[in-house]
C-alpha positions, 0 to 999 in steps of 0.5 A, spaced: 546 332 377 544 336 371 549 334 364 551 341 365 553 341 372 556 334 371 561 337 365 564 342 371 566 335 374 573 337 375 573 345 377 566 344 381 569 338 385 575 341 386 572 348 389 566 344 393 572 340 396 576 346 398 569 349 400 568 343 405 575 343 408 577 351 409 577 350 416 571 355 418 568 354 424 561 357 427 562 365 428 569 365 424 570 372 420 572 369 413 576 373 407 575 370 400 581 373 396 578 372 388 571 371 387 571 367 381 568 361 380 572 357 385 572 363 390 564 364 390 563 356 391 568 357 397 564 363 399 558 359 399 561 354 403 564 359 409 557 361 409 554 354 410 559 353 415 557 358 420 561 364 418 559 370 422 562 375 417 564 373 410 568 378 406 569 378 398 575 381 395 576 382 387 578 387 382 572 385 377 565 389 380 561 383 376 564 378 380 563 382 387 556 383 385 555 375 384 558 374 391 554 379 394 548 376 391 550 369 394 551 372 401 557 376 402 557 381 408 562 386 404 565 386 397 572 390 397 574 392 390 582 391 390 583 395 384 580 401 388 582 400 395 588 397 399 584 390 401 588 389 407 587 395 410 580 395 408 579 388 411 583 390 418 578 396 418 572 391 418 576 387 423 578 392 428 585 390 426 585 383 429 584 380 422 580 374 419 580 367 422 580 364 415 583 368 409 582 364 403 586 365 396 583 363 390 586 368 385 592 364 383 597 367 378 603 371 380 601 370 388 598 377 389 592 373 393 597 370 397 600 376 399 593 379 400 591 373 405 597 373 409 596 381 410 589 379 413 589 373 417 589 374 424 594 371 429 594 363 429 589 364 423 588 359 417 591 360 410 586 356 406 590 356 399 587 354 393 589 358 387 595 356 382 600 361 383 604 359 377 609 365 377 615 366 382 612 370 388 617 376 389 619 379 395 615 374 399 617 374 407 615 367 411 616 371 418 608 371 419 608 364 418 613 362 424 611 368 428 604 368 428 603 360 428 599 360 422 595 354 419 596 353 412 591 348 408 592 346 401 585 345 398 587 342 392 583 336 392 586 332 386 593 333 387 594 328 392 594 320 391 590 317 385 585 314 390 585 320 395 583 324 389 577 320 387 575 320 394 575 327 395 571 328 388 566 323 390 565 327 397 565 334 394 560 332 388 555 329 394 555 336 397 553 338 390 548 333 388 544 335 395 544 342 393 549 345 398 551 350 392 547 355 388 550 354 381 544 358 377 548 364 379 555 362 377 552 359 370 548 365 369 555 369 369 559 364 365 560 366 358 559 360 352 562 359 346 561 354 340 567 348 340 569 351 333 571 358 336 576 354 342 582 357 338 579 364 338 577 363 346 584 361 348 587 367 344 583 372 347 583 369 354 591 369 354 591 377 352 587 379 358 589 374 364 588 379 369 581 382 366 576 376 366 569 378 368 566 371 366 566 366 372 567 360 367 568 360 360 564 354 357 565 350 351 559 347 348 559 342 342 
């Protein structure tokens, strides 16, 4: 792969492995909550795996535009409409076969995905939800027999992590994912600006328009 793609080893390898293990089957309807860098890789994986419809959900119009360019059938702005209601309208109230969560943070993506997934569907969890999820009910996991997939490639044993990344980058090297669009919408900064970059990102955690922030030596 190119040097630039190789430098994305950890985030790209994790996202590509997640895309390969979401559990999407031919004809499935898939919702991807959060179409930043990882979400748009997972969205491509759903399409390549044979999904009949792919629904992109985000609050950033730029990211939704990228998702549409990559082949999303629907793009839902969760800042403008109720994403769960919109997805249920698209699916006639049945819900999606696979609901992916690539938002992370406060758990909003988990709640959205849970509201969208059908009976006996798959919850494909990728995002790092580092904050406590408030007022969360596990009833649907029990009552609807949901399958939960942990899509974090590197959080297994050290050996499995190496093999997961090897598997993922084999798909990357073979051109499965369109990375040109991703890199086109990634912001670049010089190494000496890294302090300012971190400070700026911390001030607007919920308003990041860039798919990836790239630091160049």
